[in-house]
Structure formats: structure tokens, C-alpha cells
C-alpha positions in Angstrom: -18.7 -20.4 -2.9 -15.1 -22.7 -3.5 -12.4 -22.0 -0.9 -8.6 -22.9 -2.0 -6.0 -23.8 0.6 -2.8 -22.2 -0.8 0.1 -23.2 1.0 0.5 -25.7 4.1 -1.3 -23.3 6.2 -4.6 -24.0 7.7 -5.3 -20.5 8.3 -4.7 -19.0 5.2 -7.8 -19.3 3.3 -7.9 -17.6 -0.3 -11.1 -17.6 -2.1 -11.4 -15.5 -5.7 -12.8 -12.4 -5.6 -15.5 -12.3 -8.7 -14.7 -10.7 -11.9 -17.2 -7.0 -11.2 -15.6 -6.9 -8.2 -11.9 -6.3 -8.9 -12.8 -2.9 -11.2 -15.3 -1.9 -7.8 -13.5 1.0 -5.3 -12.9 -0.2 -2.1 -16.0 1.7 -1.0 -17.9 -0.3 -2.9 -16.6 -4.0 -2.5 -16.8 -3.5 1.6 -20.7 -3.1 1.1 -20.0 -6.2 -1.1 -22.6 -8.6 0.4 -20.0 -11.3 -1.5 -17.2 -9.9 0.9 -19.0 -10.3 4.2 -20.4 -13.9 3.5 -17.3 -15.0 2.4 -15.4 -14.0 5.6 -14.5 -17.2 7.7 -14.7 -15.0 11.3 -17.0 -13.5 13.3 -15.0 -10.5 13.7 -12.9 -9.3 11.7 -10.0 -6.9 11.8 -9.4 -4.6 8.7 -6.6 -2.6 8.1 -5.4 -0.3 5.4 -1.5 0.2 4.2 -2.5 4.1 6.1 -1.2 3.1 9.5 0.1 0.7 11.7 -0.7 -0.7 14.8 1.7 -0.2 17.8 3.3 -2.6 19.5 3.7 -0.2 22.8 0.6 0.0 23.3 -1.1 -1.2 26.5 -4.4 -2.3 24.4 -4.9 -5.9 22.7 -7.3 -7.0 20.1 -9.3 -8.6 22.8 -9.9 -5.5 24.5 -12.1 -4.0 21.6 -13.8 -7.5 21.3 -15.3 -7.7 24.1 -18.5 -5.2 24.6 -18.0 -4.3 20.8 -19.3 -5.2 17.4 -18.1 -1.9 15.8 -15.0 0.1 16.4 -13.2 2.4 14.5 -11.0 6.0 15.0 -12.3 8.4 16.2 -14.2 11.1 14.3 -16.7 13.9 14.7 -20.0 11.7 13.6 -22.9 10.5 15.5 -21.6 12.2 18.6 -18.2 9.8 18.0 -20.2 6.6 18.6 -18.7 3.9 16.4 -15.4 5.1 14.8 -14.5 5.6 11.5 -13.3 2.6 9.7 -12.3 4.1 6.9 -8.4 3.1 7.7 -8.9 0.3 11.0 -12.1 -0.7 12.1 -13.2 -4.1 14.0 -16.4 -5.2 13.0 -18.8 -8.2 13.4 -19.8 -10.3 9.9 -23.4 -10.9 11.2 -23.8 -7.1 11.6 -22.4 -6.3 7.9 -23.9 -9.0 6.6 -27.7 -7.8 8.1 -27.3 -4.6 7.6 -26.6 -4.6 3.8 -30.0 -6.7 3.8 -32.0 -4.4 5.3 -30.5 -0.9 3.5 -30.0 -0.8 -0.2 -26.2 0.6 -0.4 -26.8 1.5 -3.7 -28.2 4.9 -2.8 -25.2 5.7 -0.7 -22.3 4.2 -3.0 -20.0 7.2 -2.7 -20.5 7.2 0.6 -17.4 5.7 2.9 -18.5 2.4 4.0 -17.8 3.5 7.8 -20.2 6.0 7.1 -23.2 4.1 5.7 -22.6 1.0 8.6 -22.8 3.2 10.9 -25.1 5.0 10.1 -27.7 2.1 10.1 -26.1 0.2 12.9 -26.6 3.3 15.0 -30.2 3.2 13.4 -31.7 -0.3 14.4 -30.0 0.2 17.5 -29.2 -3.5 18.4 -25.6 -3.3 17.9 -23.4 -2.7 20.4 -21.1 0.2 18.6 -18.0 2.0 20.2 -18.2 5.2 22.1 -15.9 8.1 22.1 -14.1 7.1 24.9 -13.3 3.2 23.2 -12.2 5.3 19.6 -10.2 6.9 21.2 -8.7 3.6 23.2 -8.4 1.8 19.8 -7.0 4.7 17.3 -6.9 8.0 19.2 -4.1 10.3 19.9 -3.9 11.9 23.6 -2.1 14.1 25.4 -0.4 11.0 27.2 2.9 10.9 25.6 3.5 7.9 27.7 0.9 5.6 25.7 0.5 4.3 22.5 -2.4 4.3 21.0 -4.1 0.4 19.7 -3.4 1.5 16.2 -2.1 5.0 14.4 -3.8 6.2 10.8 -2.4 8.4 8.2 0.1 11.1 8.8 -1.5 12.9 11.8 -0.6 16.0 9.9 -2.4 18.0 12.8 0.0 17.2 15.4 2.9 19.4 15.9 6.3 18.0 15.0 7.3 17.3 18.9 3.7 15.9 19.7 4.5 13.7 16.2 8.1 12.7 17.3 6.7 12.1 20.5 4.3 9.4 19.1 6.8 7.6 17.1 9.2 7.3 20.4 6.6 5.6 22.1 
């Protein structure tokens, strides 16, 4: 695999995507072994345009790296373990590759990648999955109006106008 360096910054690596992946849905690309093998780092922070990182949060990325191989925003699946990674997540590259090698994603292509990976990581039992408390610290909205979460994903339509306004002002 050839990696091209663009510009003068050594930390920016441009890797052209194979033509067949350019026509796939994001959830299919995320379940592509090529993607995970192309990533240069072991710890991978994924995010979409459907949210923000909160600069006023007392939490930093390092708080989630220690002791977690997979962290997403809170969800109701698997008793809250792992978290939903469709908008923001922190994952280990080696875990994603191992799951793709052990469990064929083809029968589950309609499932979101976070459902596929979390299900198999939990079944396998070797990855350190974030617990429900950690997923709330990563991207949950709590009653604490003074503390911003690490990430906010989506429009937070379940919050009252007052709570949403307070979140924006933290």
C-alpha cells in the first residue's frame, strides 16, 4: 500500500481509497479491513459532522485511552457496554482488524458498524469495553448543568429547551 504525503506536515498522511469503497455506504466502509489496515495509529478517534468536542469539558481524550479499547456515546444495547460509535468513538485498530478477520461482516452489512463491532467484541470477551458510566462521561448528558461532556452528538431533541440551552452555555 502506497501512502502519499501531502504538503509539508509529517503528521498528515493521504491514503487514496480503493475505487470500490468510494461507492459504499459509510457503515460498509467502516467494516472494511482495508480501512483499519490503512490507519497508522493504534488508538483511533472517529467523529462525524453530527456533533462537537466540548472544549470546556473537564475530560480529555487521555481519560478514555487508559483502560478502554472501545468507547462510544451512551446507548441501550448490551446493558450500555461499549457505547454507540456511529457518531463519535475511540477504538483500537488491532481490535477492529481482529473482529473483521474472525467474524464475516457480510451477513450484517445492514447493521451499523458499532453494532457489529460491539456485539463481537463483547462475545469474544478480550477487549476492554467502556462501561455505562464511562460512555456517559464520553458523550452523555447528565443533570450536572455545570459540567460539559467530552462530546455532544446530535441535536439532543430529548432535552427540554432550557436544558439544551444550559448545555450550549457550559
